[in-house]
matplotlib code that plots the C-alpha trace (Angstrom):
import matplotlib.pyplot as plt

x = [11.4, 13.8, 12.8, 14.0, 13.8, 13.8, 14.4, 14.6, 18.0, 18.7, 21.7, 20.1, 17.4, 19.5, 20.7, 19.0, 17.5, 17.1, 15.9, 18.5, 18.0, 18.8, 18.2, 17.3, 17.0, 15.8, 12.8, 10.2, 6.5, 6.0, 8.5, 7.1, 8.0, 10.3, 12.0, 12.7, 14.3, 16.3, 17.6, 18.6, 20.4, 22.3, 23.6, 24.4, 26.4, 28.3, 29.3, 30.4, 27.5, 25.3, 22.1, 18.7, 17.3, 13.6, 11.3, 10.1, 9.4, 6.9, 6.4, 3.0, 0.8, 0.4, 3.0, 2.5, 6.3, 6.5, 5.8, 6.5, 4.9, 5.1, 4.3, 2.6, 0.4, 0.7, 1.7, 1.4, -1.3, -3.0, -5.0, -2.6, 0.6, 3.9, 5.2, 2.1, 2.4, 3.8, 5.8, 3.1, 1.3, 4.0, 5.3, 8.6, 10.4, 8.4, 9.9, 8.8, 9.2, 9.8, 9.5, 9.0, 5.8, 5.5, 4.1, 5.5, 4.8, 6.8, 10.3, 12.7, 15.3, 17.2, 16.3, 12.8, 12.6, 10.5, 10.0, 6.4, 6.8, 4.1, 1.6, 3.1, 2.6, -1.1, -1.7, 0.1, -2.2, -5.3, -5.1, -5.5, -8.1, -8.1, -7.5, -7.0, -3.9, -4.2, -5.7, -7.5, -11.3, -13.7, -14.4, -18.0, -17.6, -18.5, -21.0, -20.5, -23.3, -22.3, -22.7, -20.4, -17.9, -18.0, -17.4, -14.5, -12.9, -13.3, -11.3, -8.8, -7.6, -5.7, -2.0, -0.7, 1.2, 0.5, -0.8, -3.8, -1.4, 0.7, -2.4, -4.1, -3.6, -3.5, -1.3, -4.0, -4.0, -7.7, -8.4, -5.6, -6.7, -10.3, -9.6, -7.8, -10.5, -13.5, -11.9, -12.0, -14.9, -17.5, -16.5, -17.6, -14.0, -13.2, -16.0, -14.0, -11.7, -14.3, -14.2, -10.6, -9.4, -10.8, -10.0, -6.4, -5.7, -7.1, -5.1, -1.9, -2.6, -2.9, 0.3, 2.2, 1.7, -0.6, -2.8, -6.5, -9.1, -11.3, -12.9, -11.2, -11.5, -8.1, -7.2, -9.9, -9.1, -5.5, -6.0, -4.8, -7.1, -10.3, -10.9, -14.0, -14.3, -17.3, -14.7, -13.8, -17.4, -17.7, -14.8, -16.1, -19.3, -17.3, -15.3, -18.4, -20.0, -16.9, -16.5, -20.2, -19.9, -16.6, -18.1, -21.0, -18.8]
y = [-2.2, 0.6, 2.8, 6.0, 5.9, 8.9, 7.4, 9.0, 8.5, 9.4, 8.1, 8.1, 9.7, 12.8, 13.4, 15.4, 13.4, 14.0, 12.3, 10.4, 9.4, 5.9, 4.0, 0.3, -1.8, -5.3, -5.1, -7.8, -6.7, -9.8, -8.6, -7.3, -3.7, -5.1, -7.4, -4.3, -2.6, -5.8, -5.4, -1.8, -2.8, -5.5, -3.0, -0.5, -3.2, -4.2, -0.5, -0.3, 2.0, 1.8, -0.2, 1.4, 0.4, -0.7, -2.8, -6.2, -9.6, -12.1, -10.5, -12.2, -9.2, -10.5, -9.0, -5.3, -4.7, -3.2, 0.5, 2.8, 5.9, 5.4, 8.3, 10.0, 7.1, 4.7, 1.3, 2.7, 2.8, -0.5, -1.2, -3.8, -4.0, -2.9, -6.5, -7.5, -4.6, -5.8, -3.8, -4.3, -1.4, 0.8, 1.5, 1.4, 4.7, 5.8, 7.9, 6.6, 8.5, 6.2, 7.7, 6.5, 7.0, 10.7, 11.2, 12.8, 9.6, 7.5, 9.0, 7.9, 5.4, 5.2, 5.7, 4.2, 2.6, 4.2, 3.5, 2.2, 1.2, 3.7, 1.1, -1.5, 0.8, 1.4, -2.4, -2.8, -0.3, -2.5, -4.8, -8.0, -10.1, -11.6, -15.3, -18.0, -20.1, -23.9, -26.0, -24.4, -24.2, -26.0, -24.2, -23.6, -23.0, -19.3, -18.9, -15.8, -14.6, -14.7, -10.9, -10.2, -12.8, -11.4, -7.8, -9.0, -10.8, -7.8, -5.7, -8.5, -8.3, -5.1, -5.9, -2.7, -1.5, 2.2, 3.1, 4.7, 7.1, 7.8, 8.6, 10.8, 14.5, 14.9, 11.8, 10.3, 6.7, 6.4, 3.6, 1.4, 2.0, 1.5, -1.8, -3.1, -1.8, -3.1, -6.5, -7.3, -5.2, -7.0, -10.4, -11.8, -12.6, -8.9, -7.8, -7.6, -4.8, -3.2, 0.2, 0.4, -0.9, 1.9, 4.6, 3.4, 2.8, 6.2, 7.9, 6.1, 7.1, 10.7, 10.5, 9.1, 12.4, 11.2, 13.9, 14.4, 12.7, 14.8, 11.9, 12.7, 9.1, 8.7, 6.1, 3.7, 4.3, 3.4, 0.4, -2.7, -4.9, -2.8, -1.8, 0.4, 4.1, 3.0, 1.4, 4.9, 5.8, 2.4, 3.3, 6.7, 5.1, 2.8, 5.7, 7.7, 4.7, 4.1, 7.7, 7.8, 4.5, 5.5, 8.9, 7.2, 5.1]
z = [-27.1, -26.4, -23.5, -21.9, -18.1, -15.8, -12.4, -9.0, -7.4, -3.8, -2.0, 1.5, 3.6, 4.2, 0.7, -1.9, -4.8, -8.5, -11.6, -13.6, -17.3, -18.6, -21.8, -21.9, -25.0, -25.8, -23.4, -24.1, -23.9, -21.7, -19.0, -15.8, -14.8, -12.1, -14.6, -16.8, -13.8, -13.2, -16.8, -16.1, -12.9, -14.6, -17.1, -14.4, -12.4, -15.6, -16.0, -12.4, -11.4, -8.3, -9.2, -8.6, -5.2, -5.2, -3.0, -4.1, -2.6, -3.9, -7.3, -7.4, -6.4, -2.8, -0.5, -1.3, -1.3, -4.8, -4.5, -7.4, -8.9, -12.7, -14.9, -12.0, -11.1, -8.2, -9.6, -13.1, -15.9, -15.0, -11.8, -10.5, -8.5, -10.0, -10.1, -12.1, -14.5, -17.9, -20.4, -23.0, -21.3, -22.9, -26.4, -28.0, -27.5, -24.5, -21.8, -18.4, -15.1, -12.1, -8.6, -5.0, -3.0, -2.1, 1.4, 4.6, 6.5, 4.0, 4.1, 1.3, 2.4, -0.9, -4.5, -4.9, -1.4, 1.3, 4.9, 5.4, 9.1, 9.9, 8.6, 10.9, 13.9, 12.9, 12.8, 16.1, 17.7, 17.2, 14.2, 16.2, 18.1, 21.5, 20.9, 23.5, 23.0, 22.5, 19.7, 16.8, 17.3, 15.1, 11.8, 12.6, 16.4, 15.9, 13.1, 10.9, 8.7, 5.0, 4.4, 7.3, 6.1, 2.6, 3.9, 6.1, 3.2, 1.0, 3.4, 4.3, 0.7, 1.5, 1.1, 2.7, -0.4, 0.3, -3.2, -1.5, 0.4, -2.7, -4.8, -2.2, -2.8, 1.0, 1.7, 3.9, 5.1, 5.7, 3.1, 4.6, 8.2, 7.4, 5.7, 8.7, 11.1, 9.1, 8.4, 12.1, 13.4, 11.4, 12.8, 16.2, 17.0, 16.8, 19.1, 22.4, 20.9, 18.6, 20.3, 21.3, 17.9, 15.9, 18.4, 18.8, 15.2, 14.1, 16.8, 15.7, 12.1, 13.1, 15.1, 12.1, 10.2, 7.5, 5.9, 6.5, 4.3, 2.1, 0.3, -3.0, -4.0, -5.6, -3.0, -4.1, -7.7, -7.2, -4.9, -6.7, -4.6, -5.1, -1.5, -1.9, -0.8, 1.4, 3.6, 4.9, 5.7, 7.5, 9.7, 10.4, 11.7, 13.9, 15.2, 16.1, 17.7, 19.8, 21.0, 22.0, 23.9, 25.6, 26.6, 28.4, 30.6]

ax = plt.figure().add_subplot(projection="3d")
ax.plot(x, y, z, "-o")
ax.set_aspect("equal")
plt.show()
């Protein structure tokens, strides 16, 4: 396939960015989107030009590093990560727009790379459990009901890619934060920090400058791991429970 690419280029965080147009040829439908960008970068390097900077790591849909808005959609036209998006989703001669995540809390570092350390600080605020050091406990030392285990696992699938923020018209991080809260709050191991976890993580989320949630639902639609919109309502219930409990102390 021969494709026309319109790619966001920005030298650094302080520079003004703009879309640049490139043409790539000989693209196999079996290539991943990132492999197509690798092909573009190889051509740019051979011409002596600066290659396009973009985030990637495992390229197996696990790490959440790849983060591109493709033709106006987070991760592109398929419900998967950018690294697992294949070029057979496009047609010969297509013009494809490639941009970074657009959110105030995700400032652009260079080209398609954004700073997502805001997510790290939200997790640091409460995304942990109190665990004694020493040998690992027996697997069934703390029984967990299957519905709770299934719910925790569903939320643990969040890879922190940030597609929910990029897709949200308000730039909210509620789906990400709720996944991290609900993952631990439904387990007995997370009980000691149940109240402080949700209060601290929501407070940190607000401090990072993410937008407010209006339940538009675009976050759940864009999530490559299928975190449900009900995750947000679950966290809201946890937050109300925690504020009432803390106010009674």
